[in-house]
Backbone as CSV, one residue per row, in Angstrom:
resi,resn,N_x,N_y,N_z,CA_x,CA_y,CA_z,C_x,C_y,C_z
1,MET,77.686,-17.957,121.473,77.269,-18.866,120.415,76.019,-18.371,119.705
2,LYS,75.075,-17.823,120.516,73.858,-17.305,119.906,74.173,-16.169,118.954
3,GLY,75.133,-15.319,119.365,75.513,-14.217,118.484,76.118,-14.716,117.204
4,ALA,76.924,-15.783,117.307,77.536,-16.348,116.105,76.483,-16.947,115.178
5,GLY,75.441,-17.573,115.785,74.371,-18.155,114.970,73.605,-17.096,114.214
6,ARG,73.296,-15.968,114.934,72.574,-14.894,114.258,73.405,-14.326,113.121
7,PHE,74.708,-14.198,113.364,75.606,-13.663,112.342,75.608,-14.568,111.099
8,PHE,75.634,-15.889,111.354,75.649,-16.841,110.239,74.347,-16.751,109.443
9,GLY,73.209,-16.597,110.178,71.923,-16.470,109.490,71.878,-15.236,108.613
10,TRP,72.347,-14.104,109.143,72.371,-12.881,108.338,73.291,-13.033,107.143
11,ALA,74.412,-13.709,107.333,75.355,-13.901,106.228,74.712,-14.695,105.102
12,VAL,73.975,-15.743,105.468,73.304,-16.553,104.442,72.257,-15.722,103.713
13,ALA,71.462,-14.949,104.460,70.432,-14.118,103.847,71.033,-13.122,102.877
14,ILE,72.132,-12.500,103.288,72.783,-11.517,102.424,73.321,-12.182,101.168
15,MET,73.895,-13.364,101.323,74.437,-14.079,100.172,73.333,-14.436,99.182
16,LEU,72.155,-14.820,99.681,71.052,-15.170,98.788,70.579,-13.971,97.980
17,VAL,70.692,-12.793,98.538,70.312,-11.585,97.812,71.401,-11.161,96.858
18,VAL,72.642,-11.261,97.317,73.755,-10.757,96.529,74.100,-11.667,95.371
19,LEU,74.006,-12.971,95.570,74.428,-13.908,94.534,73.712,-13.715,93.197
20,PRO,72.360,-13.548,93.160,71.727,-13.319,91.855,72.231,-12.056,91.176
21,ILE,72.481,-10.996,91.980,72.984,-9.753,91.391,74.364,-9.965,90.811
22,VAL,75.207,-10.647,91.577,76.557,-10.923,91.086,76.500,-11.808,89.853
23,GLY,75.553,-12.788,89.891,75.426,-13.684,88.751,75.089,-12.938,87.482
24,VAL,74.169,-11.987,87.568,73.812,-11.193,86.395,74.993,-10.373,85.923
25,LEU,75.684,-9.726,86.910,76.831,-8.881,86.546,77.931,-9.691,85.877
26,GLN,78.112,-10.917,86.299,79.169,-11.744,85.742,78.710,-12.561,84.536
27,GLY,77.446,-12.368,84.118,76.956,-13.057,82.929,76.508,-14.475,83.151
28,TRP,76.244,-14.851,84.414,75.823,-16.221,84.668,74.484,-16.531,83.985
29,PHE,73.615,-15.531,83.927,72.293,-15.740,83.359,72.205,-15.212,81.932
30,ALA,73.290,-14.937,81.317,73.281,-14.402,79.954,72.775,-15.446,78.972
31,SER,72.354,-14.974,77.798,71.717,-15.875,76.843,72.637,-16.978,76.377
32,GLN,73.962,-16.713,76.333,74.857,-17.761,75.850,74.994,-18.910,76.850
33,HIS,74.658,-18.645,78.128,74.724,-19.690,79.136,73.391,-20.425,79.277
34,TRP,72.274,-19.700,79.087,70.953,-20.293,79.255,70.079,-19.968,78.046
35,PRO,70.466,-20.406,76.870,69.677,-20.088,75.675,68.378,-20.887,75.638
36,VAL,67.367,-20.334,74.973,66.129,-21.062,74.714,66.311,-21.779,73.382
37,THR,66.306,-23.085,73.410,66.617,-23.871,72.215,65.438,-24.681,71.698
38,LYS,64.327,-24.735,72.464,63.189,-25.554,72.061,61.911,-24.721,72.072
39,LEU,61.118,-24.862,71.015,59.814,-24.217,70.919,58.774,-25.307,70.705
40,THR,57.809,-25.380,71.609,56.762,-26.394,71.521,55.407,-25.712,71.445
41,VAL,54.595,-26.099,70.462,53.227,-25.594,70.346,52.302,-26.690,70.845
42,GLN,51.516,-26.392,71.864,50.739,-27.420,72.563,49.310,-27.572,72.070
43,ALA,48.961,-26.937,70.966,47.616,-27.094,70.427,47.721,-27.189,68.908
44,PRO,46.825,-27.947,68.279,46.895,-28.072,66.818,46.551,-26.756,66.139
45,PHE,47.207,-26.491,65.035,46.875,-25.319,64.240,47.027,-25.673,62.770
46,HIS,46.303,-24.962,61.923,46.250,-25.306,60.507,46.708,-24.155,59.616
47,GLU,46.240,-22.961,59.904,46.544,-21.827,59.040,47.779,-21.054,59.492
48,VAL,48.098,-21.095,60.769,49.334,-20.479,61.261,50.491,-21.364,60.812
49,THR,51.503,-20.773,60.214,52.605,-21.557,59.663,53.835,-21.515,60.566
50,GLY,54.708,-22.503,60.384,55.959,-22.544,61.125,56.821,-21.314,60.893
51,PRO,56.995,-20.897,59.628,57.780,-19.669,59.384,57.204,-18.440,60.071
52,GLN,55.873,-18.333,60.137,55.267,-17.195,60.837,55.609,-17.223,62.322
53,LEU,55.530,-18.396,62.922,55.842,-18.517,64.345,57.306,-18.188,64.610
54,ARG,58.186,-18.729,63.781,59.615,-18.453,63.975,59.912,-16.964,63.830
55,ALA,59.309,-16.334,62.826,59.543,-14.902,62.614,59.073,-14.075,63.803
56,ALA,57.998,-14.530,64.462,57.473,-13.797,65.614,58.259,-14.059,66.887
57,VAL,58.719,-15.314,67.063,59.309,-15.720,68.338,60.812,-15.509,68.402
58,VAL,61.535,-15.852,67.341,63.006,-15.830,67.390,63.581,-14.485,67.845
59,PRO,63.062,-13.345,67.372,63.629,-12.069,67.844,63.486,-11.843,69.347
60,GLN,62.597,-12.593,69.997,62.384,-12.417,71.433,63.322,-13.284,72.280
61,LEU,64.078,-14.180,71.637,64.838,-15.183,72.389,66.265,-14.770,72.712
62,GLY,66.724,-13.645,72.216,68.130,-13.282,72.372,68.577,-13.010,73.785
63,LYS,67.652,-12.757,74.702,68.025,-12.424,76.081,68.244,-13.667,76.949
64,GLY,67.921,-14.836,76.433,68.102,-16.044,77.227,66.868,-16.410,78.024
65,PHE,66.950,-17.563,78.685,65.808,-18.135,79.380,65.267,-17.229,80.478
66,PHE,66.138,-16.674,81.311,65.684,-15.922,82.480,65.105,-14.557,82.108
67,ALA,65.684,-13.927,81.106,65.246,-12.579,80.742,64.150,-12.581,79.681
68,LEU,63.760,-13.757,79.190,62.733,-13.833,78.165,61.422,-13.243,78.682
69,ASP,60.880,-12.263,77.969,59.655,-11.572,78.369,58.466,-12.270,77.710
70,LEU,57.678,-12.975,78.507,56.566,-13.740,77.964,55.467,-12.842,77.392
71,ASP,55.280,-11.666,77.971,54.287,-10.729,77.442,54.647,-10.302,76.024
72,GLN,55.922,-10.036,75.791,56.362,-9.649,74.459,56.206,-10.792,73.469
73,VAL,56.481,-12.008,73.920,56.287,-13.173,73.060,54.820,-13.297,72.656
74,GLN,53.926,-13.174,73.635,52.498,-13.306,73.352,52.008,-12.219,72.407
75,GLN,52.493,-10.987,72.591,52.097,-9.900,71.702,52.574,-10.155,70.271
76,ALA,53.789,-10.672,70.144,54.345,-10.931,68.813,53.566,-12.026,68.093
77,VAL,53.238,-13.100,68.821,52.503,-14.206,68.208,51.058,-13.800,67.918
78,ALA,50.445,-13.015,68.811,49.060,-12.581,68.614,48.909,-11.682,67.402
79,ALA,50.016,-11.091,66.920,49.961,-10.232,65.738,49.834,-11.037,64.446
80,ILE,50.041,-12.352,64.498,49.835,-13.196,63.319,48.333,-13.236,63.032
81,PRO,47.909,-12.933,61.794,46.476,-12.752,61.517,45.563,-13.881,61.962
82,TRP,45.974,-15.147,61.814,45.085,-16.258,62.133,45.080,-16.629,63.610
83,VAL,45.863,-15.957,64.441,45.914,-16.287,65.868,44.797,-15.562,66.609
84,GLN,43.935,-16.338,67.262,42.874,-15.760,68.078,43.396,-15.406,69.468
85,SER,44.141,-16.333,70.075,44.728,-16.091,71.390,45.968,-16.951,71.539
86,VAL,46.851,-16.554,72.460,48.079,-17.315,72.678,48.474,-17.213,74.144
87,GLU,48.961,-18.313,74.677,49.505,-18.355,76.033,50.944,-18.857,75.940
88,ALA,51.874,-18.131,76.538,53.293,-18.506,76.495,53.785,-18.848,77.897
89,ARG,54.574,-19.938,78.008,55.159,-20.343,79.288,56.589,-20.837,79.054
90,LYS,57.394,-20.742,80.087,58.750,-21.282,80.042,58.775,-22.652,80.722
91,ARG,59.654,-23.502,80.218,59.887,-24.787,80.883,61.394,-24.976,81.024
92,TRP,61.807,-25.103,82.264,63.235,-25.269,82.574,63.775,-26.544,81.888
93,PRO,64.986,-26.491,81.293,65.916,-25.344,81.368,66.005,-24.516,80.082
94,ASP,65.329,-24.953,78.989,65.612,-24.288,77.717,64.426,-24.254,76.759
95,SER,63.209,-24.356,77.279,62.057,-24.494,76.390,61.061,-23.349,76.538
96,LEU,60.453,-22.990,75.411,59.343,-22.051,75.378,58.127,-22.804,74.861
97,LEU,57.029,-22.747,75.627,55.806,-23.453,75.260,54.736,-22.442,74.854
98,LEU,54.069,-22.711,73.733,52.988,-21.854,73.257,51.707,-22.665,73.136
99,ARG,50.624,-22.101,73.592,49.301,-22.685,73.371,48.519,-21.695,72.510
100,ILE,48.225,-22.098,71.292,47.622,-21.190,70.316,46.191,-21.621,70.005
101,THR,45.302,-20.655,69.950,43.944,-20.877,69.467,43.790,-20.109,68.161
102,GLU,43.438,-20.815,67.096,43.281,-20.163,65.801,41.886,-19.553,65.656
103,ARG,41.797,-18.570,64.801,40.500,-17.983,64.475,39.700,-18.983,63.627
104,GLU,38.393,-19.014,63.856,37.499,-19.803,63.022,36.760,-18.854,62.091
105,PRO,36.960,-18.988,60.780,36.304,-18.057,59.860,34.799,-18.290,59.800
106,PHE,34.057,-17.213,59.805,32.599,-17.273,59.722,32.110,-16.863,58.339
107,ALA,32.760,-15.842,57.753,32.307,-15.332,56.457,33.420,-14.543,55.797
108,HIS,33.311,-14.415,54.471,34.155,-13.469,53.745,33.631,-12.060,54.003
109,TRP,34.533,-11.100,54.007,34.125,-9.708,54.229,34.789,-8.817,53.183
110,ASN,33.952,-8.168,52.375,34.438,-7.230,51.346,35.553,-7.847,50.494
111,GLU,35.358,-9.084,50.118,36.193,-9.808,49.154,37.569,-10.214,49.675
112,HIS,38.298,-9.326,50.335,39.691,-9.602,50.660,39.939,-9.909,52.136
113,GLN,38.903,-9.888,52.955,39.082,-10.151,54.374,38.121,-11.232,54.842
114,LEU,38.276,-11.625,56.100,37.409,-12.625,56.702,36.859,-12.097,58.025
115,ILE,35.727,-12.642,58.421,35.156,-12.360,59.740,35.243,-13.648,60.543
116,SER,35.805,-13.569,61.741,35.894,-14.757,62.586,34.579,-14.971,63.327
117,ARG,34.447,-16.140,63.949,33.244,-16.432,64.720,33.167,-15.596,65.992
118,LYS,34.253,-14.900,66.313,34.249,-13.958,67.429,33.871,-12.556,66.968
119,GLY,33.569,-12.405,65.663,33.171,-11.107,65.139,34.319,-10.172,64.842
120,GLN,35.510,-10.723,64.621,36.681,-9.900,64.334,37.044,-10.012,62.858
121,VAL,37.343,-8.870,62.244,37.769,-8.836,60.847,39.282,-9.030,60.792
122,PHE,39.737,-9.919,59.898,41.173,-10.150,59.770,41.517,-10.531,58.345
123,ASP,42.799,-10.442,58.028,43.301,-10.776,56.705,43.683,-12.251,56.686
124,GLY,42.964,-13.038,55.911,43.221,-14.472,55.878,44.373,-14.870,54.985
125,GLY,44.938,-13.914,54.239,46.067,-14.212,53.373,45.693,-15.210,52.294
126,GLN,46.586,-16.173,52.048,46.374,-17.171,51.007,45.764,-18.462,51.540
127,ALA,45.197,-18.407,52.722,44.632,-19.618,53.320,43.475,-20.152,52.484
128,SER,43.325,-21.460,52.497,42.240,-22.106,51.743,41.021,-22.243,52.646
129,VAL,40.129,-21.277,52.591,38.920,-21.308,53.418,37.802,-22.003,52.645
130,PRO,36.829,-22.574,53.341,35.750,-23.302,52.661,34.965,-22.418,51.696
131,ASP,34.590,-22.991,50.551,33.791,-22.253,49.571,32.402,-21.930,50.110
132,SER,31.982,-22.674,51.111,30.632,-22.500,51.641,30.478,-21.261,52.518
133,LEU,31.570,-20.590,52.848,31.459,-19.386,53.678,30.665,-18.313,52.936
134,PRO,29.743,-17.641,53.627,28.969,-16.589,52.959,29.841,-15.403,52.573
135,GLN,29.407,-14.707,51.523,30.085,-13.502,51.053,29.319,-12.295,51.586
136,LEU,29.892,-11.605,52.556,29.252,-10.431,53.141,30.027,-9.182,52.751
137,ALA,29.298,-8.093,52.539,29.955,-6.853,52.126,29.158,-5.661,52.627
138,GLY,29.875,-4.569,52.861,29.225,-3.351,53.316,30.248,-2.378,53.856
139,PRO,29.803,-1.209,54.303,30.721,-0.252,54.934,31.386,-0.871,56.159
140,GLU,32.646,-0.549,56.375,33.388,-1.148,57.489,32.679,-0.942,58.825
141,SER,32.105,0.237,59.012,31.465,0.547,60.291,30.149,-0.198,60.497
142,GLN,29.635,-0.848,59.431,28.342,-1.528,59.512,28.485,-3.048,59.498
143,MET,29.690,-3.538,59.761,29.919,-4.976,59.671,28.985,-5.768,60.582
144,SER,28.820,-5.346,61.811,27.972,-6.092,62.746,26.517,-6.116,62.276
145,GLU,26.055,-5.038,61.658,24.682,-5.000,61.139,24.518,-5.975,59.978
146,VAL,25.523,-6.054,59.110,25.462,-6.973,57.972,25.421,-8.418,58.466
147,VAL,26.257,-8.742,59.447,26.261,-10.096,60.005,24.898,-10.420,60.626
148,ALA,24.349,-9.497,61.381,23.054,-9.731,62.024,21.954,-9.938,60.987
149,PHE,21.994,-9.166,59.900,20.987,-9.300,58.847,21.113,-10.664,58.172
150,TYR,22.343,-11.085,57.915,22.560,-12.395,57.303,22.014,-13.512,58.192
151,VAL,22.290,-13.453,59.477,21.811,-14.482,60.403,20.277,-14.520,60.429
152,SER,19.654,-13.348,60.415,18.186,-13.309,60.419,17.613,-13.878,59.126
153,LEU,18.314,-13.671,58.003,17.843,-14.213,56.729,17.901,-15.729,56.714
154,GLN,18.921,-16.300,57.349,19.034,-17.758,57.396,17.772,-18.369,57.990
155,ARG,17.275,-17.748,59.035,16.055,-18.259,59.674,14.827,-17.981,58.815
156,ALA,14.750,-16.776,58.268,13.563,-16.386,57.509,13.415,-17.185,56.218
157,PHE,14.534,-17.495,55.562,14.486,-18.166,54.267,14.397,-19.682,54.383
158,ALA,14.642,-20.245,55.538,14.696,-21.700,55.699,13.451,-22.409,55.152
159,PRO,12.219,-21.958,55.461,11.037,-22.675,54.954,10.896,-22.603,53.434
160,SER,11.491,-21.611,52.791,11.315,-21.414,51.351,12.173,-22.357,50.515
161,GLY,13.211,-22.920,51.118,14.141,-23.738,50.365,15.266,-22.950,49.736
162,LEU,15.182,-21.638,49.747,16.265,-20.797,49.238,17.378,-20.719,50.280
163,LYS,18.601,-20.902,49.835,19.747,-20.834,50.735,20.583,-19.611,50.406
164,ILE,20.886,-18.827,51.431,21.587,-17.559,51.237,23.091,-17.788,51.162
165,SER,23.712,-17.242,50.123,25.170,-17.341,49.986,25.873,-16.019,50.250
166,GLY,25.117,-14.921,50.243,25.765,-13.632,50.460,24.776,-12.506,50.688
167,VAL,25.263,-11.473,51.359,24.464,-10.281,51.646,25.377,-9.071,51.500
168,SER,24.862,-8.019,50.867,25.651,-6.791,50.773,24.779,-5.593,51.124
169,LEU,25.401,-4.610,51.746,24.747,-3.359,52.113,25.489,-2.235,51.411
170,SER,24.795,-1.477,50.570,25.436,-0.402,49.821,25.693,0.801,50.717
171,GLN,26.486,1.734,50.208,26.753,2.966,50.954,25.468,3.750,51.205
172,ARG,24.477,3.585,50.354,23.196,4.286,50.518,22.237,3.544,51.441
173,GLY,22.656,2.370,51.934,21.807,1.633,52.862,20.803,0.731,52.195
174,SER,21.161,0.161,51.033,20.257,-0.724,50.315,20.792,-2.155,50.366
175,TRP,19.907,-3.107,50.684,20.292,-4.509,50.821,20.167,-5.270,49.517
176,THR,21.144,-6.137,49.232,21.075,-7.105,48.142,21.420,-8.476,48.711
177,VAL,20.626,-9.470,48.325,20.816,-10.835,48.811,21.103,-11.748,47.628
178,ARG,22.030,-12.691,47.824,22.319,-13.699,46.792,22.115,-15.082,47.371
179,THR,21.649,-15.997,46.513,21.392,-17.368,46.944,22.467,-18.308,46.389
180,THR,22.511,-19.508,46.943,23.508,-20.485,46.488,23.261,-20.925,45.053
181,SER,22.046,-20.754,44.557,21.739,-21.111,43.167,22.139,-20.014,42.184
182,GLY,22.572,-18.865,42.712,22.994,-17.765,41.853,21.970,-16.659,41.695
183,ALA,20.815,-16.797,42.311,19.780,-15.762,42.196,20.164,-14.516,42.991
184,ARG,19.733,-13.361,42.483,19.954,-12.095,43.179,18.604,-11.501,43.569
185,ILE,18.522,-11.045,44.811,17.281,-10.458,45.322,17.581,-9.046,45.795
186,GLU,16.980,-8.073,45.145,17.138,-6.670,45.537,16.066,-6.349,46.571
187,VAL,16.507,-6.139,47.801,15.560,-5.896,48.891,15.293,-4.400,49.072
188,GLY,16.333,-3.602,48.922,16.167,-2.168,49.080,16.520,-1.673,50.473
189,SER,15.883,-0.605,50.887,16.270,0.129,52.086,16.111,-0.674,53.366
190,ARG,16.922,-0.306,54.360,16.846,-0.941,55.680,15.427,-0.882,56.247
191,GLU,14.825,0.295,56.135,13.549,0.544,56.804,12.444,-0.389,56.309
192,MET,12.509,-0.775,55.023,11.439,-1.580,54.454,11.827,-3.050,54.285
193,ALA,13.035,-3.409,54.668,13.547,-4.751,54.375,12.679,-5.846,54.974
194,ARG,12.347,-5.742,56.231,11.593,-6.802,56.899,10.218,-6.983,56.255
195,GLU,9.528,-5.893,55.989,8.195,-5.973,55.392,8.249,-6.581,53.990
196,ARG,9.215,-6.144,53.190,9.319,-6.639,51.812,9.664,-8.116,51.767
197,LEU,10.573,-8.544,52.615,10.935,-9.954,52.642,9.769,-10.822,53.110
198,HIS,9.030,-10.346,54.079,7.869,-11.086,54.566,6.845,-11.278,53.444
199,ARG,6.622,-10.223,52.673,5.665,-10.290,51.570,6.141,-11.272,50.494
200,PHE,7.407,-11.204,50.149,7.956,-12.073,49.110,7.956,-13.539,49.542
201,LEU,8.454,-13.809,50.726,8.564,-15.191,51.184,7.194,-15.818,51.455
202,GLY,6.197,-14.976,51.705,4.854,-15.494,51.961,4.233,-16.155,50.747
203,VAL,4.593,-15.708,49.538,3.982,-16.263,48.323,4.988,-17.044,47.468
204,TYR,6.264,-17.024,47.850,7.276,-17.664,47.016,7.007,-19.164,46.794
205,PRO,6.632,-19.945,47.802,6.381,-21.379,47.551,5.314,-21.613,46.477
206,GLN,4.246,-20.810,46.476,3.206,-20.972,45.463,3.731,-20.617,44.069
207,LEU,4.545,-19.561,43.989,5.124,-19.180,42.705,6.063,-20.263,42.190
208,LEU,6.828,-20.849,43.092,7.786,-21.880,42.693,7.073,-23.114,42.148
209,ASP,5.889,-23.405,42.659,5.121,-24.534,42.136,4.833,-24.353,40.648
210,GLN,4.684,-23.113,40.223,4.393,-22.816,38.822,5.661,-22.640,37.990
211,HIS,6.800,-22.497,38.668,8.071,-22.258,37.969,9.163,-23.137,38.586
212,PRO,9.139,-24.420,38.294,10.137,-25.331,38.883,11.556,-25.051,38.402
213,GLU,11.702,-24.219,37.378,13.049,-23.893,36.899,13.858,-23.100,37.917
214,GLY,13.172,-22.477,38.849,13.868,-21.766,39.915,14.055,-20.283,39.661
215,LEU,14.337,-19.582,40.735,14.451,-18.125,40.705,15.810,-17.686,40.148
216,ALA,15.789,-16.629,39.333,17.026,-16.016,38.851,17.206,-14.620,39.431
217,TYR,16.090,-13.889,39.614,16.189,-12.506,40.074,14.858,-12.092,40.681
218,ALA,14.919,-11.296,41.731,13.706,-10.722,42.316,13.987,-9.292,42.741
219,ASP,13.052,-8.421,42.447,13.157,-7.014,42.850,11.985,-6.723,43.783
220,LEU,12.308,-6.507,45.039,11.256,-6.304,46.047,10.979,-4.830,46.307
221,ARG,11.555,-3.952,45.516,11.503,-2.524,45.819,10.256,-1.831,45.258
222,TYR,9.195,-2.577,45.075,7.933,-2.006,44.631,7.083,-1.660,45.847
223,THR,6.227,-0.683,45.674,5.404,-0.234,46.795,4.439,-1.318,47.257
224,ASN,3.793,-1.981,46.307,2.758,-2.950,46.679,3.007,-4.345,46.136
225,GLY,4.228,-4.675,45.780,4.491,-5.999,45.244,5.957,-6.198,44.926
226,PHE,6.245,-7.073,43.979,7.616,-7.336,43.583,7.619,-7.918,42.174
227,ALA,8.775,-7.911,41.545,8.935,-8.497,40.220,9.951,-9.623,40.296
228,VAL,9.738,-10.675,39.496,10.658,-11.809,39.507,11.029,-12.192,38.083
229,ARG,12.181,-12.823,37.945,12.600,-13.430,36.690,13.061,-14.843,37.018
230,TRP,12.597,-15.783,36.241,12.925,-17.172,36.511,14.127,-17.601,35.688
231,ASP,14.742,-18.680,36.101,15.982,-19.140,35.469,15.673,-19.776,34.116
232,THR,15.909,-19.043,33.031,15.584,-19.519,31.685,16.654,-20.439,31.126
233,SER,17.769,-20.596,31.823,18.834,-21.445,31.297,18.455,-22.915,31.307
234,ARG,17.429,-23.265,32.092,17.030,-24.665,32.191,15.693,-24.946,31.519
235,THR,15.062,-23.897,30.963,13.767,-24.074,30.316,13.719,-23.226,29.068
236,ALA,12.593,-23.261,28.387,12.403,-22.410,27.219,12.410,-20.961,27.640
237,PRO,12.880,-20.032,26.768,12.951,-18.619,27.116,11.599,-18.068,27.550
238,SER,11.644,-17.196,28.553,10.440,-16.505,29.001,10.810,-15.082,29.349
239,THR,9.810,-14.240,29.415,10.066,-12.834,29.729,9.913,-12.608,31.214
240,GLN,10.442,-11.472,31.661,10.330,-11.130,33.072,8.872,-10.954,33.437
241,SER,8.504,-11.430,34.600,7.114,-11.333,35.025,6.766,-9.914,35.409
242,THR,5.501,-9.649,35.431,5.027,-8.368,35.919,5.041,-8.407,37.432
243,PRO,4.992,-7.222,38.081,5.004,-7.198,39.540,3.868,-7.999,40.151
244,HIS,4.200,-8.747,41.182,3.195,-9.489,41.947,2.738,-8.643,43.121
245,THR,1.468,-8.663,43.365,0.927,-7.884,44.482,0.372,-8.800,45.535
């Protein structure tokens, strides 16, 4: 009897191994028997569209529920520009679940791209991003430097009342700053930027007291001072000021 029991145990073990193999060979697990028919996104998204998700996911579903490769699904969905991260899971018997985190735009980059809050450059397509996003520009390899300079300007300019709307770095390494009022400030070379801005911002409040019309242009690239032009569109015409020392 003991021998018969051992034989029965081995028979069951062998059947458990063989049955899945036979099932695959006979098409038990084929896509037509166990198709994935439901796609659920478990997190809100705004810029990622339904057609984009379908285009990424549907080509991965042809193998059926059991053979569906979740890594391939995640790679396909992560290739959508606005997707920051994605987690894919299966739910028996016919569902694919996606948890998507969208990118949060931080700034425009070189007119046609965006920078996310994670510091990644991506193509935002036709998405409607806020007008308040700063306009940053510069050589592709210097993106992190441009972002850092913009962040430092936000702090430096806060007491002056000037609000920065954009920063650009030329191929020659020269900084230009723009304000939300439309003023342009030519700062010049990287090496002198901090010193020149400190000098300008140190006297700007006193100058503004004399010119309530507001700043239109400033050139800080002088050795011992700077030149300014005030916004004449709101007052009587005036000429550009001489350099301030």
